[in-house]
All heavy atoms as TSV, in Angstrom:
chain	resi	resn	atom	element	x	y	z
A	1	MET	N	N	110.476	99.637	83.890
A	1	MET	CA	C	109.069	99.429	83.626
A	1	MET	C	C	108.317	99.209	84.925
A	1	MET	O	O	107.218	99.742	85.121
A	1	MET	CB	C	108.923	98.209	82.678
A	1	MET	CG	C	107.481	97.943	82.361
A	1	MET	SD	S	106.817	99.219	81.260
A	1	MET	CE	C	105.256	98.551	80.898
A	2	LEU	N	N	108.891	98.463	85.796
A	2	LEU	CA	C	108.229	98.224	87.171
A	2	LEU	C	C	108.189	99.486	87.943
A	2	LEU	O	O	107.123	99.728	88.607
A	2	LEU	CB	C	108.986	97.079	87.909
A	2	LEU	CG	C	108.360	96.628	89.200
A	2	LEU	CD1	C	106.979	96.114	88.975
A	2	LEU	CD2	C	109.221	95.606	89.870
A	3	ASP	N	N	109.145	100.277	87.896
A	3	ASP	CA	C	109.162	101.592	88.589
A	3	ASP	C	C	108.013	102.462	88.114
A	3	ASP	O	O	107.291	103.089	88.904
A	3	ASP	CB	C	110.462	102.328	88.429
A	3	ASP	CG	C	111.616	101.686	89.138
A	3	ASP	OD1	O	111.378	100.820	90.019
A	3	ASP	OD2	O	112.764	101.990	88.820
A	4	LYS	N	N	107.826	102.602	86.828
A	4	LYS	CA	C	106.720	103.425	86.294
A	4	LYS	C	C	105.355	102.889	86.595
A	4	LYS	O	O	104.448	103.629	86.919
A	4	LYS	CB	C	106.900	103.598	84.744
A	4	LYS	CG	C	108.074	104.456	84.367
A	4	LYS	CD	C	108.153	104.621	82.903
A	4	LYS	CE	C	109.382	105.457	82.547
A	4	LYS	NZ	N	109.519	105.732	81.144
A	5	THR	N	N	105.210	101.557	86.633
A	5	THR	CA	C	103.958	100.934	86.948
A	5	THR	C	C	103.658	101.196	88.393
A	5	THR	O	O	102.514	101.590	88.786
A	5	THR	CB	C	103.945	99.409	86.687
A	5	THR	OG1	O	104.256	99.203	85.320
A	5	THR	CG2	C	102.648	98.750	87.100
A	6	ALA	N	N	104.673	101.038	89.269
A	6	ALA	CA	C	104.485	101.242	90.657
A	6	ALA	C	C	104.127	102.733	90.981
A	6	ALA	O	O	103.243	103.038	91.759
A	6	ALA	CB	C	105.715	100.807	91.446
A	7	LEU	N	N	104.831	103.614	90.286
A	7	LEU	CA	C	104.526	105.040	90.516
A	7	LEU	C	C	103.147	105.395	90.028
A	7	LEU	O	O	102.450	106.171	90.661
A	7	LEU	CB	C	105.614	105.835	89.731
A	7	LEU	CG	C	105.654	107.353	90.029
A	7	LEU	CD1	C	105.785	107.644	91.496
A	7	LEU	CD2	C	106.753	107.994	89.231
A	8	THR	N	N	102.712	104.863	88.907
A	8	THR	CA	C	101.381	105.102	88.374
A	8	THR	C	C	100.327	104.598	89.397
A	8	THR	O	O	99.372	105.341	89.721
A	8	THR	CB	C	101.163	104.399	87.076
A	8	THR	OG1	O	102.074	104.881	86.148
A	8	THR	CG2	C	99.776	104.617	86.544
A	9	LEU	N	N	100.539	103.449	89.988
A	9	LEU	CA	C	99.587	102.897	90.990
A	9	LEU	C	C	99.593	103.780	92.227
A	9	LEU	O	O	98.578	104.006	92.836
A	9	LEU	CB	C	99.858	101.482	91.299
A	9	LEU	CG	C	99.490	100.457	90.213
A	9	LEU	CD1	C	100.063	99.090	90.514
A	9	LEU	CD2	C	97.957	100.367	90.095
A	10	ALA	N	N	100.782	104.185	92.646
A	10	ALA	CA	C	100.872	105.069	93.847
A	10	ALA	C	C	100.155	106.392	93.609
A	10	ALA	O	O	99.492	106.901	94.539
A	10	ALA	CB	C	102.299	105.319	94.196
A	11	ILE	N	N	100.217	106.946	92.408
A	11	ILE	CA	C	99.558	108.153	92.055
A	11	ILE	C	C	97.991	107.939	92.130
A	11	ILE	O	O	97.255	108.768	92.584
A	11	ILE	CB	C	100.023	108.739	90.708
A	11	ILE	CG1	C	101.432	109.215	90.844
A	11	ILE	CG2	C	99.057	109.822	90.205
A	11	ILE	CD1	C	102.096	109.526	89.491
A	12	ILE	N	N	97.607	106.827	91.552
A	12	ILE	CA	C	96.151	106.510	91.608
A	12	ILE	C	C	95.701	106.411	93.043
A	12	ILE	O	O	94.661	106.934	93.367
A	12	ILE	CB	C	95.857	105.176	90.856
A	12	ILE	CG1	C	96.034	105.369	89.319
A	12	ILE	CG2	C	94.506	104.655	91.171
A	12	ILE	CD1	C	96.068	104.094	88.550
A	13	GLY	N	N	96.487	105.799	93.909
A	13	GLY	CA	C	96.145	105.700	95.317
A	13	GLY	C	C	96.062	107.086	96.011
A	13	GLY	O	O	95.201	107.359	96.737
A	14	ALA	N	N	97.071	107.939	95.600
A	14	ALA	CA	C	97.053	109.253	96.189
A	14	ALA	C	C	95.865	110.081	95.758
A	14	ALA	O	O	95.259	110.775	96.596
A	14	ALA	CB	C	98.393	109.989	95.773
A	15	LEU	N	N	95.452	109.967	94.480
A	15	LEU	CA	C	94.300	110.647	94.017
A	15	LEU	C	C	92.994	110.109	94.675
A	15	LEU	O	O	92.115	110.920	95.033
A	15	LEU	CB	C	94.134	110.545	92.524
A	15	LEU	CG	C	95.241	111.258	91.736
A	15	LEU	CD1	C	95.121	110.918	90.272
A	15	LEU	CD2	C	95.167	112.771	91.936
A	16	ASN	N	N	92.993	108.777	94.959
A	16	ASN	CA	C	91.819	108.246	95.579
A	16	ASN	C	C	91.758	108.767	97.043
A	16	ASN	O	O	90.656	109.124	97.524
A	16	ASN	CB	C	91.872	106.680	95.575
A	16	ASN	CG	C	90.579	106.098	96.056
A	16	ASN	OD1	O	89.498	106.351	95.519
A	16	ASN	ND2	N	90.702	105.174	96.995
A	17	TRP	N	N	92.840	108.771	97.714
A	17	TRP	CA	C	92.867	109.327	99.090
A	17	TRP	C	C	92.528	110.766	99.157
A	17	TRP	O	O	91.892	111.236	100.065
A	17	TRP	CB	C	94.252	109.010	99.745
A	17	TRP	CG	C	94.310	107.700	100.369
A	17	TRP	CD1	C	95.038	106.625	99.912
A	17	TRP	CD2	C	93.576	107.272	101.524
A	17	TRP	NE1	N	94.822	105.585	100.724
A	17	TRP	CE2	C	93.904	105.893	101.752
A	17	TRP	CE3	C	92.664	107.857	102.396
A	17	TRP	CZ2	C	93.402	105.152	102.762
A	17	TRP	CZ3	C	92.175	107.104	103.458
A	17	TRP	CH2	C	92.538	105.766	103.619
A	18	GLY	N	N	92.972	111.466	98.130
A	18	GLY	CA	C	92.581	112.899	98.064
A	18	GLY	C	C	91.087	113.083	97.924
A	18	GLY	O	O	90.518	113.927	98.549
A	19	SER	N	N	90.462	112.247	97.039
A	19	SER	CA	C	89.032	112.372	96.878
A	19	SER	C	C	88.291	111.954	98.119
A	19	SER	O	O	87.238	112.503	98.438
A	19	SER	CB	C	88.561	111.555	95.710
A	19	SER	OG	O	88.630	110.161	95.970
A	20	ILE	N	N	88.899	111.000	98.878
A	20	ILE	CA	C	88.237	110.642	100.181
A	20	ILE	C	C	88.361	111.831	101.164
A	20	ILE	O	O	87.382	112.139	101.888
A	20	ILE	CB	C	88.914	109.339	100.717
A	20	ILE	CG1	C	88.547	108.129	99.868
A	20	ILE	CG2	C	88.449	109.119	102.182
A	20	ILE	CD1	C	89.346	106.873	100.199
A	21	GLY	N	N	89.540	112.397	101.247
A	21	GLY	CA	C	89.757	113.468	102.216
A	21	GLY	C	C	88.975	114.741	101.890
A	21	GLY	O	O	88.450	115.421	102.744
A	22	ILE	N	N	88.863	115.067	100.609
A	22	ILE	CA	C	88.221	116.312	100.201
A	22	ILE	C	C	86.682	116.146	100.041
A	22	ILE	O	O	85.923	116.989	100.532
A	22	ILE	CB	C	88.867	116.897	98.891
A	22	ILE	CG1	C	90.327	117.269	99.137
A	22	ILE	CG2	C	88.077	118.078	98.410
A	22	ILE	CD1	C	91.059	117.570	97.895
A	23	PHE	N	N	86.313	115.083	99.379
A	23	PHE	CA	C	84.908	114.919	99.035
A	23	PHE	C	C	84.165	113.755	99.783
A	23	PHE	O	O	83.045	113.532	99.506
A	23	PHE	CB	C	84.762	114.605	97.497
A	23	PHE	CG	C	85.421	115.681	96.667
A	23	PHE	CD1	C	86.516	115.383	95.880
A	23	PHE	CD2	C	84.941	116.947	96.649
A	23	PHE	CE1	C	87.117	116.335	95.076
A	23	PHE	CE2	C	85.506	117.940	95.861
A	23	PHE	CZ	C	86.631	117.611	95.072
A	24	GLN	N	N	84.943	113.039	100.603
A	24	GLN	CA	C	84.394	111.815	101.238
A	24	GLN	C	C	83.826	110.837	100.203
A	24	GLN	O	O	82.737	110.276	100.409
A	24	GLN	CB	C	83.318	112.194	102.280
A	24	GLN	CG	C	83.900	112.995	103.423
A	24	GLN	CD	C	82.840	113.296	104.455
A	24	GLN	OE1	O	81.612	113.097	104.221
A	24	GLN	NE2	N	83.284	113.847	105.597
A	25	PHE	N	N	84.550	110.649	99.118
A	25	PHE	CA	C	84.154	109.821	98.004
A	25	PHE	C	C	85.279	108.905	97.628
A	25	PHE	O	O	86.353	109.349	97.241
A	25	PHE	CB	C	83.747	110.685	96.821
A	25	PHE	CG	C	83.171	109.866	95.665
A	25	PHE	CD1	C	81.970	109.239	95.757
A	25	PHE	CD2	C	83.939	109.776	94.519
A	25	PHE	CE1	C	81.488	108.452	94.708
A	25	PHE	CE2	C	83.437	109.081	93.458
A	25	PHE	CZ	C	82.213	108.385	93.520
A	26	ASP	N	N	85.036	107.571	97.763
A	26	ASP	CA	C	86.055	106.581	97.446
A	26	ASP	C	C	85.859	106.183	95.990
A	26	ASP	O	O	84.887	105.396	95.680
A	26	ASP	CB	C	85.930	105.411	98.388
A	26	ASP	CG	C	87.053	104.406	98.213
A	26	ASP	OD1	O	87.715	104.411	97.180
A	26	ASP	OD2	O	87.237	103.588	99.165
A	27	ILE	N	N	86.732	106.632	95.081
A	27	ILE	CA	C	86.598	106.321	93.666
A	27	ILE	C	C	86.669	104.797	93.359
A	27	ILE	O	O	85.913	104.318	92.556
A	27	ILE	CB	C	87.609	107.149	92.891
A	27	ILE	CG1	C	87.366	108.647	93.000
A	27	ILE	CG2	C	87.567	106.771	91.337
A	27	ILE	CD1	C	88.517	109.488	92.488
A	28	VAL	N	N	87.655	104.204	93.992
A	28	VAL	CA	C	87.892	102.778	93.774
A	28	VAL	C	C	86.691	101.951	94.163
A	28	VAL	O	O	86.188	101.064	93.440
A	28	VAL	CB	C	89.156	102.263	94.504
A	28	VAL	CG1	C	89.244	100.750	94.415
A	28	VAL	CG2	C	90.449	102.943	93.905
A	29	ALA	N	N	86.139	102.276	95.333
A	29	ALA	CA	C	84.955	101.554	95.816
A	29	ALA	C	C	83.732	101.791	94.829
A	29	ALA	O	O	82.961	100.893	94.555
A	29	ALA	CB	C	84.600	101.975	97.184
A	30	TRP	N	N	83.626	103.051	94.414
A	30	TRP	CA	C	82.533	103.370	93.501
A	30	TRP	C	C	82.683	102.619	92.156
A	30	TRP	O	O	81.721	102.123	91.683
A	30	TRP	CB	C	82.555	104.868	93.284
A	30	TRP	CG	C	81.500	105.369	92.325
A	30	TRP	CD1	C	80.163	105.405	92.493
A	30	TRP	CD2	C	81.773	105.843	90.977
A	30	TRP	NE1	N	79.574	105.945	91.370
A	30	TRP	CE2	C	80.535	106.214	90.423
A	30	TRP	CE3	C	82.961	106.065	90.236
A	30	TRP	CZ2	C	80.400	106.751	89.117
A	30	TRP	CZ3	C	82.854	106.533	88.982
A	30	TRP	CH2	C	81.548	106.902	88.448
A	31	LEU	N	N	83.856	102.515	91.649
A	31	LEU	CA	C	84.114	101.859	90.385
A	31	LEU	C	C	83.934	100.378	90.454
A	31	LEU	O	O	83.410	99.767	89.505
A	31	LEU	CB	C	85.473	102.190	89.814
A	31	LEU	CG	C	85.753	103.550	89.290
A	31	LEU	CD1	C	87.233	103.756	88.978
A	31	LEU	CD2	C	84.893	103.839	88.074
A	32	PHE	N	N	84.292	99.757	91.548
A	32	PHE	CA	C	84.372	98.288	91.621
A	32	PHE	C	C	83.423	97.627	92.578
A	32	PHE	O	O	83.566	96.523	92.952
A	32	PHE	CB	C	85.840	97.870	91.948
A	32	PHE	CG	C	86.788	98.327	90.935
A	32	PHE	CD1	C	87.778	99.274	91.240
A	32	PHE	CD2	C	86.745	97.890	89.606
A	32	PHE	CE1	C	88.696	99.684	90.262
A	32	PHE	CE2	C	87.667	98.293	88.648
A	32	PHE	CZ	C	88.607	99.157	88.988
A	33	GLY	N	N	82.394	98.397	93.053
A	33	GLY	CA	C	81.292	97.763	93.798
A	33	GLY	C	C	81.431	97.759	95.290
A	33	GLY	O	O	80.951	96.869	95.968
A	34	GLY	N	N	82.098	98.757	95.864
A	34	GLY	CA	C	82.196	98.876	97.328
A	34	GLY	C	C	83.582	98.483	97.779
A	34	GLY	O	O	84.313	97.807	97.138
A	35	GLN	N	N	83.810	98.874	99.023
A	35	GLN	CA	C	85.125	98.608	99.627
A	35	GLN	C	C	85.415	97.091	99.930
A	35	GLN	O	O	86.503	96.654	99.870
A	35	GLN	CB	C	85.334	99.342	100.948
A	35	GLN	CG	C	85.511	100.847	100.791
A	35	GLN	CD	C	85.689	101.529	102.083
A	35	GLN	OE1	O	85.309	101.051	103.137
A	35	GLN	NE2	N	86.256	102.690	101.996
A	36	ASP	N	N	84.340	96.363	100.101
A	36	ASP	CA	C	84.482	94.897	100.421
A	36	ASP	C	C	84.464	94.071	99.153
A	36	ASP	O	O	84.706	92.834	99.280
A	36	ASP	CB	C	83.361	94.499	101.340
A	36	ASP	CG	C	83.407	95.109	102.708
A	36	ASP	OD1	O	84.558	95.435	103.127
A	36	ASP	OD2	O	82.355	95.258	103.367
A	37	ALA	N	N	84.234	94.668	97.966
A	37	ALA	CA	C	84.268	93.836	96.775
A	37	ALA	C	C	85.668	93.361	96.499
A	37	ALA	O	O	86.661	93.981	96.772
A	37	ALA	CB	C	83.788	94.736	95.593
A	38	MET	N	N	85.763	92.145	95.939
A	38	MET	CA	C	87.021	91.537	95.734
A	38	MET	C	C	87.900	92.376	94.806
A	38	MET	O	O	89.114	92.531	95.093
A	38	MET	CB	C	86.812	90.108	95.072
A	38	MET	CG	C	88.138	89.339	94.880
A	38	MET	SD	S	89.071	89.043	96.371
A	38	MET	CE	C	88.095	87.845	97.210
A	39	LEU	N	N	87.359	92.926	93.748
A	39	LEU	CA	C	88.169	93.736	92.849
A	39	LEU	C	C	88.681	94.959	93.511
A	39	LEU	O	O	89.825	95.382	93.277
A	39	LEU	CB	C	87.299	94.086	91.578
A	39	LEU	CG	C	88.076	94.562	90.354
A	39	LEU	CD1	C	89.194	93.584	90.007
A	39	LEU	CD2	C	87.189	94.723	89.183
A	40	SER	N	N	87.869	95.590	94.324
A	40	SER	CA	C	88.360	96.775	95.095
A	40	SER	C	C	89.541	96.402	95.997
A	40	SER	O	O	90.534	97.110	96.075
A	40	SER	CB	C	87.246	97.442	95.936
A	40	SER	OG	O	86.260	97.946	95.150
A	41	ARG	N	N	89.448	95.266	96.713
A	41	ARG	CA	C	90.450	94.782	97.542
A	41	ARG	C	C	91.729	94.486	96.813
A	41	ARG	O	O	92.810	94.761	97.303
A	41	ARG	CB	C	90.003	93.580	98.325
A	41	ARG	CG	C	88.830	93.979	99.266
A	41	ARG	CD	C	88.340	92.801	100.032
A	41	ARG	NE	N	89.420	92.301	100.962
A	41	ARG	CZ	C	89.354	91.205	101.570
A	41	ARG	NH1	N	88.311	90.376	101.467
A	41	ARG	NH2	N	90.326	90.778	102.367
A	42	ILE	N	N	91.586	93.999	95.580
A	42	ILE	CA	C	92.795	93.762	94.770
A	42	ILE	C	C	93.476	95.071	94.360
A	42	ILE	O	O	94.675	95.201	94.457
A	42	ILE	CB	C	92.402	92.916	93.473
A	42	ILE	CG1	C	92.030	91.522	93.903
A	42	ILE	CG2	C	93.511	92.939	92.473
A	42	ILE	CD1	C	91.365	90.737	92.739
A	43	VAL	N	N	92.676	96.039	93.955
A	43	VAL	CA	C	93.199	97.387	93.642
A	43	VAL	C	C	93.888	98.017	94.820
A	43	VAL	O	O	95.025	98.517	94.762
A	43	VAL	CB	C	92.134	98.263	93.083
A	43	VAL	CG1	C	92.615	99.725	92.938
A	43	VAL	CG2	C	91.571	97.788	91.776
A	44	TYR	N	N	93.250	97.952	96.010
A	44	TYR	CA	C	93.856	98.465	97.209
A	44	TYR	C	C	95.175	97.793	97.529
A	44	TYR	O	O	96.155	98.425	97.928
A	44	TYR	CB	C	92.945	98.288	98.431
A	44	TYR	CG	C	91.622	99.089	98.329
A	44	TYR	CD1	C	90.433	98.592	98.771
A	44	TYR	CD2	C	91.609	100.404	97.865
A	44	TYR	CE1	C	89.246	99.272	98.747
A	44	TYR	CE2	C	90.457	101.148	97.816
A	44	TYR	CZ	C	89.257	100.589	98.248
A	44	TYR	OH	O	88.030	101.236	98.251
A	45	THR	N	N	95.238	96.427	97.368
A	45	THR	CA	C	96.476	95.731	97.648
A	45	THR	C	C	97.530	96.081	96.592
A	45	THR	O	O	98.727	96.288	97.025
A	45	THR	CB	C	96.178	94.180	97.578
A	45	THR	OG1	O	95.148	93.919	98.586
A	45	THR	CG2	C	97.391	93.373	97.841
A	46	LEU	N	N	97.164	96.185	95.377
A	46	LEU	CA	C	98.174	96.598	94.351
A	46	LEU	C	C	98.719	97.967	94.628
A	46	LEU	O	O	99.981	98.221	94.456
A	46	LEU	CB	C	97.572	96.467	92.953
A	46	LEU	CG	C	97.322	95.085	92.395
A	46	LEU	CD1	C	96.597	95.158	91.074
A	46	LEU	CD2	C	98.597	94.302	92.275
A	47	VAL	N	N	97.920	98.925	95.006
A	47	VAL	CA	C	98.326	100.248	95.305
A	47	VAL	C	C	99.245	100.212	96.581
A	47	VAL	O	O	100.291	100.870	96.564
A	47	VAL	CB	C	97.116	101.158	95.578
A	47	VAL	CG1	C	97.559	102.554	96.184
A	47	VAL	CG2	C	96.399	101.436	94.249
A	48	ALA	N	N	98.930	99.422	97.555
A	48	ALA	CA	C	99.823	99.346	98.733
A	48	ALA	C	C	101.214	98.748	98.395
A	48	ALA	O	O	102.166	99.218	98.822
A	48	ALA	CB	C	99.128	98.453	99.793
A	49	LEU	N	N	101.126	97.685	97.583
A	49	LEU	CA	C	102.475	97.088	97.160
A	49	LEU	C	C	103.286	98.034	96.323
A	49	LEU	O	O	104.484	98.108	96.448
A	49	LEU	CB	C	102.206	95.788	96.306
A	49	LEU	CG	C	101.683	94.683	97.156
A	49	LEU	CD1	C	101.233	93.456	96.242
A	49	LEU	CD2	C	102.628	94.212	98.200
A	50	ALA	N	N	102.572	98.827	95.473
A	50	ALA	CA	C	103.262	99.896	94.685
A	50	ALA	C	C	103.876	100.953	95.604
A	50	ALA	O	O	105.039	101.397	95.347
A	50	ALA	CB	C	102.270	100.506	93.676
A	51	GLY	N	N	103.173	101.304	96.587
A	51	GLY	CA	C	103.723	102.270	97.575
A	51	GLY	C	C	104.960	101.748	98.267
A	51	GLY	O	O	105.951	102.475	98.420
A	52	VAL	N	N	104.901	100.541	98.655
A	52	VAL	CA	C	106.136	99.888	99.261
A	52	VAL	C	C	107.241	99.886	98.279
A	52	VAL	O	O	108.399	100.174	98.634
A	52	VAL	CB	C	105.768	98.471	99.806
A	52	VAL	CG1	C	107.045	97.756	100.250
A	52	VAL	CG2	C	104.741	98.561	100.922
A	53	TRP	N	N	106.976	99.553	97.076
A	53	TRP	CA	C	108.020	99.494	96.005
A	53	TRP	C	C	108.615	100.905	95.790
A	53	TRP	O	O	109.829	101.022	95.640
A	53	TRP	CB	C	107.495	98.981	94.698
A	53	TRP	CG	C	108.547	98.912	93.608
A	53	TRP	CD1	C	108.796	99.872	92.680
A	53	TRP	CD2	C	109.517	97.897	93.435
A	53	TRP	NE1	N	109.824	99.538	91.959
A	53	TRP	CE2	C	110.265	98.284	92.315
A	53	TRP	CE3	C	109.767	96.701	94.100
A	53	TRP	CZ2	C	111.333	97.511	91.884
A	53	TRP	CZ3	C	110.798	95.931	93.583
A	53	TRP	CH2	C	111.607	96.330	92.543
A	54	CYS	N	N	107.764	101.926	95.865
A	54	CYS	CA	C	108.232	103.264	95.605
A	54	CYS	C	C	109.158	103.794	96.722
A	54	CYS	O	O	109.886	104.720	96.536
A	54	CYS	CB	C	107.034	104.204	95.436
A	54	CYS	SG	S	106.241	104.035	93.872
A	55	ILE	N	N	109.110	103.161	97.873
A	55	ILE	CA	C	110.061	103.525	98.911
A	55	ILE	C	C	111.461	103.298	98.474
A	55	ILE	O	O	112.350	104.070	98.749
A	55	ILE	CB	C	109.742	102.674	100.214
A	55	ILE	CG1	C	108.434	103.093	100.829
A	55	ILE	CG2	C	110.900	102.899	101.276
A	55	ILE	CD1	C	107.962	102.183	101.972
A	56	SER	N	N	111.682	102.259	97.664
A	56	SER	CA	C	113.038	101.965	97.127
A	56	SER	C	C	113.502	103.140	96.229
A	56	SER	O	O	114.739	103.340	96.086
A	56	SER	CB	C	113.075	100.663	96.390
A	56	SER	OG	O	112.339	100.749	95.166
A	57	LEU	N	N	112.609	103.879	95.570
A	57	LEU	CA	C	113.012	105.008	94.784
A	57	LEU	C	C	113.743	106.081	95.528
A	57	LEU	O	O	114.573	106.794	95.009
A	57	LEU	CB	C	111.802	105.566	94.036
A	57	LEU	CG	C	111.063	104.647	93.112
A	57	LEU	CD1	C	109.816	105.346	92.560
A	57	LEU	CD2	C	111.909	104.199	91.934
A	58	LEU	N	N	113.382	106.171	96.815
A	58	LEU	CA	C	114.030	107.214	97.685
A	58	LEU	C	C	115.509	106.934	97.908
A	58	LEU	O	O	116.280	107.841	98.217
A	58	LEU	CB	C	113.341	107.312	99.004
A	58	LEU	CG	C	111.906	107.777	98.996
A	58	LEU	CD1	C	111.280	107.667	100.363
A	58	LEU	CD2	C	111.860	109.238	98.549
A	59	PHE	N	N	115.914	105.669	97.867
A	59	PHE	CA	C	117.235	105.244	98.221
A	59	PHE	C	C	118.113	104.885	97.031
A	59	PHE	O	O	119.238	104.387	97.267
A	59	PHE	CB	C	117.160	104.147	99.254
A	59	PHE	CG	C	116.411	104.474	100.461
A	59	PHE	CD1	C	115.082	104.001	100.639
A	59	PHE	CD2	C	116.918	105.326	101.421
A	59	PHE	CE1	C	114.341	104.376	101.795
A	59	PHE	CE2	C	116.224	105.673	102.558
A	59	PHE	CZ	C	114.955	105.195	102.726
A	60	ARG	N	N	117.696	105.113	95.872
A	60	ARG	CA	C	118.483	104.733	94.748
A	60	ARG	C	C	119.403	105.864	94.337
A	60	ARG	O	O	119.079	107.024	94.434
A	60	ARG	CB	C	117.540	104.420	93.491
A	60	ARG	CG	C	116.838	103.138	93.750
A	60	ARG	CD	C	116.172	102.691	92.472
A	60	ARG	NE	N	115.254	101.661	92.755
A	60	ARG	CZ	C	114.330	101.267	91.897
A	60	ARG	NH1	N	114.219	101.857	90.687
A	60	ARG	NH2	N	113.464	100.307	92.188
A	61	ASP	N	N	120.519	105.552	93.718
A	61	ASP	CA	C	121.433	106.538	93.199
A	61	ASP	C	C	121.074	106.752	91.755
A	61	ASP	O	O	121.506	106.069	90.859
A	61	ASP	CB	C	122.904	105.996	93.335
A	61	ASP	CG	C	123.929	107.004	92.933
A	61	ASP	OD1	O	123.528	108.236	92.848
A	61	ASP	OD2	O	125.096	106.649	92.790
A	62	THR	N	N	120.242	107.792	91.542
A	62	THR	CA	C	119.816	108.037	90.187
A	62	THR	C	C	120.794	108.597	89.263
A	62	THR	O	O	120.720	108.406	88.034
A	62	THR	CB	C	118.543	108.976	90.224
A	62	THR	OG1	O	118.965	110.211	90.904
A	62	THR	CG2	C	117.416	108.335	90.991
A	63	GLU	N	N	121.793	109.269	89.805
A	63	GLU	CA	C	122.857	109.822	88.932
A	63	GLU	C	C	123.644	108.752	88.303
A	63	GLU	O	O	123.970	108.804	87.095
A	63	GLU	CB	C	123.759	110.783	89.755
A	63	GLU	CG	C	123.073	112.113	90.145
A	63	GLU	CD	C	123.956	112.947	90.968
A	63	GLU	OE1	O	125.229	112.731	90.894
A	63	GLU	OE2	O	123.443	113.796	91.643
A	64	ALA	N	N	123.990	107.723	88.992
A	64	ALA	CA	C	124.725	106.602	88.445
A	64	ALA	C	C	123.885	105.872	87.419
A	64	ALA	O	O	124.413	105.395	86.385
A	64	ALA	CB	C	125.141	105.619	89.542
A	65	ALA	N	N	122.620	105.756	87.568
A	65	ALA	CA	C	121.774	105.087	86.654
A	65	ALA	C	C	121.660	105.858	85.355
A	65	ALA	O	O	121.550	105.309	84.298
A	65	ALA	CB	C	120.371	104.888	87.235
A	66	GLU	N	N	121.639	107.174	85.422
A	66	GLU	CA	C	121.560	108.025	84.268
A	66	GLU	C	C	122.774	107.975	83.369
A	66	GLU	O	O	122.709	107.999	82.193
A	66	GLU	CB	C	121.253	109.460	84.685
A	66	GLU	CG	C	119.841	109.674	85.175
A	66	GLU	CD	C	119.665	111.075	85.705
A	66	GLU	OE1	O	120.614	111.897	85.602
A	66	GLU	OE2	O	118.607	111.396	86.282
A	67	ILE	N	N	123.864	107.778	84.076
A	67	ILE	CA	C	125.160	107.682	83.289
A	67	ILE	C	C	125.263	106.348	82.507
A	67	ILE	O	O	125.715	106.348	81.315
A	67	ILE	CB	C	126.375	107.818	84.297
A	67	ILE	CG1	C	126.422	109.205	84.835
A	67	ILE	CG2	C	127.668	107.430	83.592
A	67	ILE	CD1	C	127.409	109.354	86.011
A	68	THR	N	N	124.764	105.297	83.082
A	68	THR	CA	C	124.831	103.951	82.438
A	68	THR	C	C	123.803	103.769	81.332
A	68	THR	O	O	123.967	102.943	80.495
A	68	THR	CB	C	124.664	102.826	83.431
A	68	THR	OG1	O	123.401	102.986	84.082
A	68	THR	CG2	C	125.771	102.855	84.439
A	69	GLU	N	N	122.761	104.643	81.329
A	69	GLU	CA	C	121.716	104.421	80.275
A	69	GLU	C	C	122.129	105.048	78.936
A	69	GLU	O	O	122.788	105.824	78.610
A	69	GLU	CB	C	120.416	105.070	80.779
A	69	GLU	CG	C	119.801	104.279	81.832
A	69	GLU	CD	C	118.535	104.843	82.355
A	69	GLU	OE1	O	117.987	105.814	81.776
A	69	GLU	OE2	O	117.986	104.346	83.315
């Protein structure tokens, strides 16, 4: 469950960065009242933590996990 949540947040972050790069439009800041708004900062922090968590997905043995499930 934590893996899926982290992956979802990482995807949201990637889409937001894509919109910044392509359109110069920050969706998170627009939704939550600017980059300095507390809620925006919370979302940015959660996305960053999710990205760090997703690093662990690169180093997991997924074949062994599939056999045990």
